[in-house]
Rosetta silent file (secondary structure, phi, psi, omega in degrees, C-alpha in Angstrom):
SEQUENCE: MARRWQEEGAQWLHVVDLDGAFSSSPKNRRSIQSIIESVTIPVQIGGGIRSLEIVDEYMELGLSRVILGTAALKQPEMLREAAGRYPGRVALGVDARGGKVAIEGWKETTRLEAVSLVRQFESLPLAAVIYTDIHRDGMQTGVNVEATRQLLAETSLPIIASGGVSTLSDIQALFPLIEMGLEGVITGRALYNGTLELKEALDCVQAHLGQSPGTLGRK
SCORE:     score description
SCORE:     0.000 S_00000001
   1 L     0.000  -37.498  179.079  110.786  156.544   82.456 S_00000001
   2 H   -60.059  -43.782  178.785  107.109  155.941   83.220 S_00000001
   3 H   -64.405  -37.849 -179.089  107.947  152.501   84.576 S_00000001
   4 H   -61.473  -47.299 -177.335  110.795  153.956   86.619 S_00000001
   5 H   -66.460  -35.974  176.251  108.597  156.489   88.400 S_00000001
   6 H   -63.640  -44.165 -179.668  105.977  153.853   89.110 S_00000001
   7 H   -63.032  -29.294 -179.226  108.631  151.564   90.551 S_00000001
   8 L   -85.743    1.247  173.075  109.883  154.401   92.761 S_00000001
   9 L   112.572   -0.824  179.489  106.413  154.859   94.255 S_00000001
  10 L   -60.171  138.460  177.737  104.594  157.395   92.100 S_00000001
  11 L  -110.542   -4.114  170.734  100.837  156.975   92.324 S_00000001
  12 L  -141.226  149.286  175.415  100.054  159.425   89.505 S_00000001
  13 E  -123.659  124.584 -179.572  101.886  160.190   86.279 S_00000001
  14 E  -101.670  121.848 -177.177  101.642  163.669   84.728 S_00000001
  15 E  -125.310  136.473  176.993  102.272  163.788   80.971 S_00000001
  16 E  -123.359  127.096  173.712  102.309  166.792   78.640 S_00000001
  17 L   -85.623   90.637 -176.404  102.202  166.553   74.857 S_00000001
  18 H   -65.089  -39.075  176.902  104.380  169.608   74.182 S_00000001
  19 H   -61.200  -39.460  179.567  104.172  169.182   70.406 S_00000001
  20 H   -66.252  -38.460 -179.880  100.402  169.069   70.766 S_00000001
  21 H   -62.620  -39.574 -178.262  100.329  172.214   72.883 S_00000001
  22 H   -77.589  -30.995 -176.039  102.212  174.181   70.233 S_00000001
  23 H   -99.624   -3.929  178.319  100.308  172.777   67.254 S_00000001
  24 L    69.559   20.053  174.362   96.835  172.735   68.896 S_00000001
  25 L  -158.015  147.338 -177.016   96.329  169.012   68.256 S_00000001
  26 L   -57.084  138.442 -179.094   97.770  165.813   69.776 S_00000001
  27 L  -126.663   -6.283 -175.155  101.058  164.708   68.217 S_00000001
  28 L  -128.134   38.709 -175.987  102.281  161.924   70.505 S_00000001
  29 H   -61.351  -39.283 -178.332   99.319  159.572   70.817 S_00000001
  30 H   -63.207  -43.570  179.101  101.384  156.460   70.106 S_00000001
  31 H   -65.513  -40.708  179.713  103.869  157.322   72.850 S_00000001
  32 H   -63.564  -42.826  178.399  101.049  158.210   75.231 S_00000001
  33 H   -62.404  -40.143  178.982   99.298  154.914   74.528 S_00000001
  34 H   -62.739  -39.363  178.177  102.556  153.055   75.180 S_00000001
  35 H   -62.655  -47.862 -179.187  102.915  154.833   78.514 S_00000001
  36 H   -58.393  -41.115 -177.591   99.368  153.936   79.548 S_00000001
  37 H   -75.043  -16.818 -175.702   99.947  150.305   78.626 S_00000001
  38 H   -91.293  -15.916 -177.356  103.266  150.198   80.476 S_00000001
  39 L  -127.598  162.684  177.726  102.042  151.281   83.916 S_00000001
  40 L  -107.590  -11.167  178.657   99.190  150.480   86.260 S_00000001
  41 L   -78.207  156.265  179.435   99.069  153.853   88.030 S_00000001
  42 L   -66.114  146.577 -178.627   96.649  156.523   86.754 S_00000001
  43 E  -123.599  136.178  173.513   97.900  158.876   84.049 S_00000001
  44 E  -117.506  146.200 -174.219   96.790  162.417   83.292 S_00000001
  45 E  -133.042  141.856  174.219   97.536  164.176   80.006 S_00000001
  46 E  -138.310  162.556  177.539   97.527  167.750   78.777 S_00000001
  47 L   112.464  106.269  174.735   98.595  169.512   75.599 S_00000001
  48 L    78.987   13.179 -179.929   96.675  170.084   72.368 S_00000001
  49 L   -87.259  105.872 -172.368   93.284  168.850   73.575 S_00000001
  50 L  -124.951    6.891 -179.566   90.865  171.088   71.694 S_00000001
  51 L  -150.259  159.698  177.289   87.759  168.963   71.057 S_00000001
  52 H   -66.576  -30.803  179.102   85.413  166.511   72.741 S_00000001
  53 H   -61.237  -41.585  179.230   86.420  163.910   70.171 S_00000001
  54 H   -67.870  -40.251  176.958   90.004  164.042   71.417 S_00000001
  55 H   -58.135  -47.275  179.534   88.811  163.857   75.020 S_00000001
  56 H   -60.003  -43.256 -178.540   86.762  160.763   74.147 S_00000001
  57 H   -62.477  -43.070  179.679   89.705  159.165   72.353 S_00000001
  58 H   -65.350  -42.100  179.524   92.007  159.714   75.304 S_00000001
  59 H   -63.061  -37.848  178.905   89.496  158.327   77.760 S_00000001
  60 H   -67.253  -26.077  177.257   89.058  155.256   75.563 S_00000001
  61 H   -71.470  -19.207 -179.793   92.834  154.744   75.665 S_00000001
  62 L   110.504   10.970  176.724   92.570  154.388   79.427 S_00000001
  63 L   -66.354  144.591  179.501   93.646  157.803   80.656 S_00000001
  64 L   -85.919  -26.677 -174.717   92.395  158.668   84.117 S_00000001
  65 E  -156.960  140.378  172.852   92.287  162.424   83.568 S_00000001
  66 E  -112.826  150.033 -179.138   92.598  165.007   80.793 S_00000001
  67 E  -114.594  123.101  179.632   93.771  168.582   81.304 S_00000001
  68 E  -111.358  124.366 -179.183   92.122  171.395   79.365 S_00000001
  69 L  -119.806  -76.506  178.764   93.820  174.787   79.280 S_00000001
  70 H   -57.293  -40.122 -179.563   93.582  176.764   76.043 S_00000001
  71 H   -61.748  -31.813 -179.959   90.244  175.117   75.284 S_00000001
  72 H   -62.505  -35.848 -178.806   88.865  176.412   78.586 S_00000001
  73 H   -83.322  -42.473 -174.894   89.405  179.976   77.431 S_00000001
  74 H   -89.609  -25.274 -179.445   88.547  179.619   73.758 S_00000001
  75 L  -135.991   64.681 -175.801   85.893  176.906   73.991 S_00000001
  76 H   -57.996  -33.417 -179.984   84.343  177.136   77.462 S_00000001
  77 H   -67.376  -31.200  177.467   81.267  175.147   76.449 S_00000001
  78 H   -65.556  -41.934  177.462   83.498  172.273   75.395 S_00000001
  79 H   -63.172  -43.668  179.871   85.053  172.196   78.850 S_00000001
  80 H   -61.016  -42.771 -179.741   81.634  172.271   80.479 S_00000001
  81 H   -68.193  -40.228  179.469   80.410  169.391   78.332 S_00000001
  82 H   -63.504  -42.114  179.242   83.575  167.369   78.923 S_00000001
  83 H   -64.506  -36.857  178.057   83.302  167.854   82.691 S_00000001
  84 H   -71.020  -34.733 -179.783   79.675  166.760   82.588 S_00000001
  85 H   -74.744  -34.791 -178.183   80.486  163.736   80.467 S_00000001
  86 L  -129.548   69.274 -178.294   83.460  162.722   82.623 S_00000001
  87 L   -59.520  133.475  179.116   82.855  164.075   86.148 S_00000001
  88 L    77.041    6.871 -178.502   85.980  164.035   88.287 S_00000001
  89 L  -125.306    6.654  177.826   88.199  163.181   85.305 S_00000001
  90 E  -119.404  128.639  177.948   88.719  166.615   83.742 S_00000001
  91 E  -111.626  145.726  175.137   91.204  169.124   85.171 S_00000001
  92 E   -92.170  119.542  178.122   91.416  172.808   84.343 S_00000001
  93 E   -93.455  116.892  179.835   94.950  173.775   83.417 S_00000001
  94 E  -114.281  106.124  176.889   95.743  177.373   84.323 S_00000001
  95 E  -100.342  123.818 -173.792   99.132  178.540   83.099 S_00000001
  96 E  -122.912  139.652  174.161   99.925  182.046   84.313 S_00000001
  97 E  -122.668  110.802 -176.760  102.538  184.627   83.441 S_00000001
  98 L    62.704   31.889  179.251  102.511  187.533   85.891 S_00000001
  99 L    84.930   -7.674 -179.505   99.079  186.430   87.100 S_00000001
 100 E  -100.691  144.029 -178.161   97.627  186.499   83.564 S_00000001
 101 E   -69.471  132.223  175.519   96.463  183.381   81.743 S_00000001
 102 E  -112.313  142.072 -175.947   98.764  182.157   78.964 S_00000001
 103 E  -133.309 -179.402  177.917   97.527  179.858   76.200 S_00000001
 104 L    53.541   53.741  179.385   98.607  178.063   73.008 S_00000001
 105 L    65.352   31.526  178.109  101.648  176.433   74.561 S_00000001
 106 L    72.942    7.784 -178.905  102.449  179.672   76.446 S_00000001
 107 L   -73.666  -26.418 -175.692  102.911  181.564   73.176 S_00000001
 108 E  -124.238  125.268  176.379  100.069  183.980   73.932 S_00000001
 109 E  -104.042  125.058 -177.347   99.455  185.832   77.193 S_00000001
 110 E   -89.949 -179.327  176.082   95.921  187.117   77.670 S_00000001
 111 E   -95.416   -0.560 -175.960   94.587  189.937   79.812 S_00000001
 112 E   -81.220  129.945  176.078   92.496  187.543   81.873 S_00000001
 113 E   -69.331  143.593 -179.119   93.447  187.017   85.499 S_00000001
 114 H   -56.843  -43.242 -178.249   94.007  183.392   86.464 S_00000001
 115 H   -64.941  -31.757  179.091   91.465  183.580   89.279 S_00000001
 116 H   -66.308  -38.718  177.948   88.823  184.939   86.886 S_00000001
 117 H   -65.397  -43.268 -179.359   89.217  181.902   84.639 S_00000001
 118 H   -62.350  -41.990 -178.025   88.889  179.531   87.580 S_00000001
 119 H   -61.148  -30.114 -179.249   85.748  181.251   88.826 S_00000001
 120 H   -63.152  -26.052 -173.728   84.019  180.660   85.492 S_00000001
 121 L  -119.721   16.468 -174.579   84.116  176.903   86.042 S_00000001
 122 L   -63.148  -26.791 -177.342   83.879  176.617   89.817 S_00000001
 123 L   -85.021   -5.387 -177.711   80.487  174.916   89.727 S_00000001
 124 L   -81.152  154.828  178.255   81.660  172.103   87.440 S_00000001
 125 L   -80.190   59.050 -178.699   82.604  168.609   88.723 S_00000001
 126 L   -77.298  151.093  177.233   86.278  169.160   87.893 S_00000001
 127 L   -71.104  -40.167 -177.688   88.997  166.911   89.270 S_00000001
 128 E  -177.460  170.938  169.582   91.247  169.863   90.075 S_00000001
 129 E  -110.400  123.297  177.861   92.822  173.069   88.857 S_00000001
 130 E   -98.166  109.166 -174.185   96.465  172.649   87.834 S_00000001
 131 E  -102.319  117.405 -178.464   98.109  176.011   88.407 S_00000001
 132 E  -116.745  125.752  173.263  101.474  176.607   86.735 S_00000001
 133 E   -87.556  107.659 -173.816  103.625  179.677   87.203 S_00000001
 134 L   -59.635  -39.529 -177.821  105.299  179.913   83.787 S_00000001
 135 L   -61.439  -23.932 -176.121  108.204  182.043   84.998 S_00000001
 136 L  -103.621  -17.080 -175.210  109.168  179.261   87.404 S_00000001
 137 L   -62.465  125.521  179.780  108.350  176.158   85.372 S_00000001
 138 L    77.050   -4.558 -176.720  111.520  174.225   84.641 S_00000001
 139 L   -92.736  -15.653  178.654  113.632  176.891   86.353 S_00000001
 140 L    56.710   43.425  179.594  113.812  175.121   89.731 S_00000001
 141 L  -107.205   10.654 -179.419  113.503  178.407   91.615 S_00000001
 142 L    98.241  145.821  178.699  110.786  177.286   94.009 S_00000001
 143 L   -68.286  147.110  175.678  106.999  177.179   93.725 S_00000001
 144 L   -78.953   84.423 -174.339  105.137  180.488   93.753 S_00000001
 145 H   -62.668  -43.565 -175.578  103.602  179.794   97.151 S_00000001
 146 H   -65.902  -42.607  178.656  101.905  183.175   97.547 S_00000001
 147 H   -64.792  -37.590  177.549  100.187  183.077   94.142 S_00000001
 148 H   -66.455  -40.454  178.268   99.017  179.538   94.876 S_00000001
 149 H   -61.870  -42.845 -179.075   97.733  180.653   98.279 S_00000001
 150 H   -64.005  -40.058  178.360   95.795  183.514   96.710 S_00000001
 151 H   -66.411  -41.924  177.892   94.164  181.203   94.191 S_00000001
 152 H   -60.371  -36.385 -179.172   93.200  178.739   96.919 S_00000001
 153 H   -69.699  -19.415 -174.665   91.594  181.580   98.868 S_00000001
 154 H  -100.849   -5.192 -176.880   89.441  182.475   95.867 S_00000001
 155 L  -143.474  155.820  176.312   88.070  179.039   94.962 S_00000001
 156 L   -96.355   -4.364  179.438   86.669  175.901   96.535 S_00000001
 157 L   -74.218  145.190  175.920   88.168  173.706   93.811 S_00000001
 158 L   -66.446  142.296 -178.165   91.202  171.603   94.738 S_00000001
 159 E  -115.339  137.839  171.950   94.451  173.059   93.417 S_00000001
 160 E  -113.200  121.180 -178.355   97.544  171.237   92.180 S_00000001
 161 E   -82.335  147.743 -179.625  100.644  173.442   92.177 S_00000001
 162 E  -151.226  145.144  175.664  103.136  173.240   89.339 S_00000001
 163 L   101.603  115.628  172.024  106.318  174.987   88.276 S_00000001
 164 L   103.909   -8.866 -178.461  109.538  175.680   90.137 S_00000001
 165 L   -63.179  128.165  179.382  110.055  172.630   92.347 S_00000001
 166 L  -123.139  -46.196 -177.048  113.765  172.065   92.853 S_00000001
 167 L  -133.683  176.727 -179.945  114.310  170.437   96.241 S_00000001
 168 H   -60.179  -33.812 -179.238  112.407  168.855   99.087 S_00000001
 169 H   -63.020  -28.621  178.027  112.168  172.239  100.836 S_00000001
 170 H   -67.284  -36.057  176.948  110.059  173.558   97.925 S_00000001
 171 H   -72.947  -41.806  179.094  107.498  170.853   98.577 S_00000001
 172 H   -62.575  -29.850  179.602  107.602  171.415  102.321 S_00000001
 173 L   -65.281  -18.380 -179.626  106.919  175.122  101.726 S_00000001
 174 L   -90.368  -10.322 -176.293  103.516  174.090  100.376 S_00000001
 175 H   -53.418  -40.896 -179.953  102.466  172.113  103.467 S_00000001
 176 H   -62.841  -16.010 -177.747  100.608  175.085  105.042 S_00000001
 177 H   -88.936   -8.543 -177.912   98.388  175.218  101.948 S_00000001
 178 H   -60.392  -43.594 -178.758   97.071  171.676  102.303 S_00000001
 179 H   -68.488  -15.175  177.454   94.349  172.717  104.732 S_00000001
 180 H   -86.671   -9.862  179.199   93.265  175.371  102.213 S_00000001
 181 L   119.772    9.986  177.248   92.613  172.723   99.560 S_00000001
 182 E   -66.828  123.222 -175.360   95.981  172.074   97.966 S_00000001
 183 E   -91.436  -27.535 -178.464   95.662  168.666   96.363 S_00000001
 184 E   174.731 -174.674  178.209   99.242  168.103   95.295 S_00000001
 185 E  -142.440  138.690  179.967  102.303  169.369   93.480 S_00000001
 186 E   -98.133  134.044  175.909  103.756  168.365   90.122 S_00000001
 187 L  -135.552  143.018 -178.424  107.482  167.956   89.701 S_00000001
 188 L  -137.798  -69.570 -174.271  109.448  166.896   86.658 S_00000001
 189 H   -59.385  -37.251 -179.443  112.801  168.495   85.911 S_00000001
 190 H   -60.958  -34.338  178.507  113.990  168.248   89.515 S_00000001
 191 H   -69.305  -41.710 -178.281  113.577  164.465   89.335 S_00000001
 192 H   -72.641  -32.229  178.606  115.514  164.196   86.090 S_00000001
 193 H   -80.727  -16.083  177.770  118.251  166.538   87.304 S_00000001
 194 L    85.891   10.848  177.843  118.563  164.639   90.564 S_00000001
 195 L   -83.808   -9.615  178.049  117.964  167.584   92.907 S_00000001
 196 L  -138.228  131.767  176.308  114.862  165.816   94.244 S_00000001
 197 L   -99.120  125.891 -175.185  114.418  162.143   95.080 S_00000001
 198 H   -59.352  -47.854 -178.080  110.873  160.916   94.486 S_00000001
 199 H   -60.901  -41.597  179.452  110.808  158.398   97.336 S_00000001
 200 H   -62.656  -41.526  179.722  112.144  160.964   99.787 S_00000001
 201 H   -64.796  -44.329  179.468  109.516  163.473   98.686 S_00000001
 202 H   -63.669  -44.198  179.450  106.696  160.931   98.990 S_00000001
 203 H   -62.043  -39.099 -179.574  107.869  159.785  102.404 S_00000001
 204 H   -64.069  -44.865 -179.821  108.077  163.384  103.598 S_00000001
 205 H   -68.039  -41.020  178.778  104.534  164.189  102.501 S_00000001
 206 H   -61.002  -41.298  179.159  103.189  160.948  103.920 S_00000001
 207 H   -64.675  -40.040  179.704  104.821  161.705  107.258 S_00000001
 208 H   -64.738  -37.397 -178.541  103.333  165.196  107.268 S_00000001
 209 H   -85.132   -6.143 -179.757   99.868  163.816  106.568 S_00000001
 210 L    72.544   29.711 -179.519  100.288  161.055  109.108 S_00000001
 211 L  -102.442  157.058  174.947   99.848  158.364  106.465 S_00000001
 212 L   -85.655  156.036 -179.771  101.570  155.027  106.160 S_00000001
 213 L   -52.864  140.056  176.608  103.724  154.318  103.087 S_00000001
 214 L    90.616    0.320 -177.004  101.780  153.486   99.940 S_00000001
 215 L  -107.760   -0.678 -175.699   98.629  155.404  100.823 S_00000001
 216 L   -77.666  125.355 -179.418   99.465  158.781   99.283 S_00000001
 217 L  -105.809   18.317 -178.590   97.171  159.673   96.411 S_00000001
 218 L  -103.513  172.037 -179.682   98.801  162.965   95.452 S_00000001
 219 L   -66.631    0.000    0.000  101.316  163.884   92.751 S_00000001
């Protein structure tokens, strides 16, 4: 599948170790390494990353970016050190349920507002904040545009939207947020279900940005 998306024009590949997210430690390193070795486009990984040692191991495998979510809340100093060690290669993963941060593979919902978590790390050289609306993730009900807009208004960090993409219109609904700092949007299930064609989505975004084919650096 990784090769397929690269062949269809993807310039980034988003991978989540779901087993790792639930167990708090990476469980699919062999598969992840195979993916990295199979494609030439940059790969970012999230799920179960709870120590600097794991961050180092992933970077040594050739990953372009790691995503820290639960660790950001439970081990903020680890995130700060990782961002300092790998500037521009660490993303903050913010998974929210009803505006509150959820951790440990979404099993636990905290009382902390998503924007409050982002503000704690705004001064770090992070690659981006990946904001996922849990209620919409995998449901193909459309991105939570308003919640994403509110987060963009509260931070200077680039935001990548995630959760809910079903069709091309869901991506187009995010276009007004680009000037606010929206860096991209992650889509997965819609591609596998066939309700969204990757090439069509890329061409649409490129046309909106006034770019020629092959120059888009977003998800």
